[in-house]
N, C-alpha and C positions, 0 to 999 in steps of 0.2 A: 414502577419497578423496572429495573434493568434486566432484560433477558440475556444472561451471560452464555447460555448454551447456544443461542443464535449467533452472538458475537464470536464465540470460539470456532463455529463452523465457518463463519465468514472468514475469519483469520486464516483457517486452514485452506479455503479456496484461494485466497490472496497468495499464500505461500506457495501453492501448486502453480499458480500462473507465473510467479516470479521465477521459480526454478525452471519452468518449461520454457518461458519466453525470453528470459535474459541471462540465466544461468549464474548470476552473481548472487552474492549472499545478502541477507536481510541484516541490517544494523539494528533496527528497532521495528517492532510491530506491536502496537498496543492500543488499547481502548482509552479514550479521553472522555471522562465524564462531562468536562467543562464543555467540550465541543459536541458532545453526543455523537462522536465520530471515531473511526479507526484510523489511527496514523501509522504511515509506513515510512521508513528511511532506509535506503539501500546502502550497501557498504562501498558503492561506487557512484560516480557521477555520470549521468547519461547525457548524450547530446539531445537536442530538440527533436530530431527525428525519432530517436529511440524512445524518448518520453512518450511522444505521440502514439508510436506503435504499441508501447506497453499499455497506455490507457485503454486502447482499443481492445485489448485481450481480456480485460477484467469483466466478469458477468454482472457487476453492479457499477453504479455510477462512481466515477473516480475524478478527482481533481488534483492536478499538478500543484504542489505547494512550495516550489522553489527548490533551492540548493541548501541543504543542511550542512553541518560540520563534517559529516562523514560521506554523505551522497544525496542523491535526488530523493525528494520527499513527496508523499502523495496523501490524500485525505479521502476517506469513504464514508458516506453518509450511512447510518444504521437505522 
């Protein structure tokens, strides 16, 4: 059974870090049952250094997933 309460708390933590560290908007922040992970796509594209800096700010493991249609994408295991 999926613990959605935990997923929502994790999404709030991710949103807080993005707002504080990058200041750009979030295009998509959702849980993927297929991946059993939270997917994040920003509303802007970040350069390599900014991606690395942002990944270090999150309190949980984060993988850069490339560039999406709207911005940089990240995946968080739950």
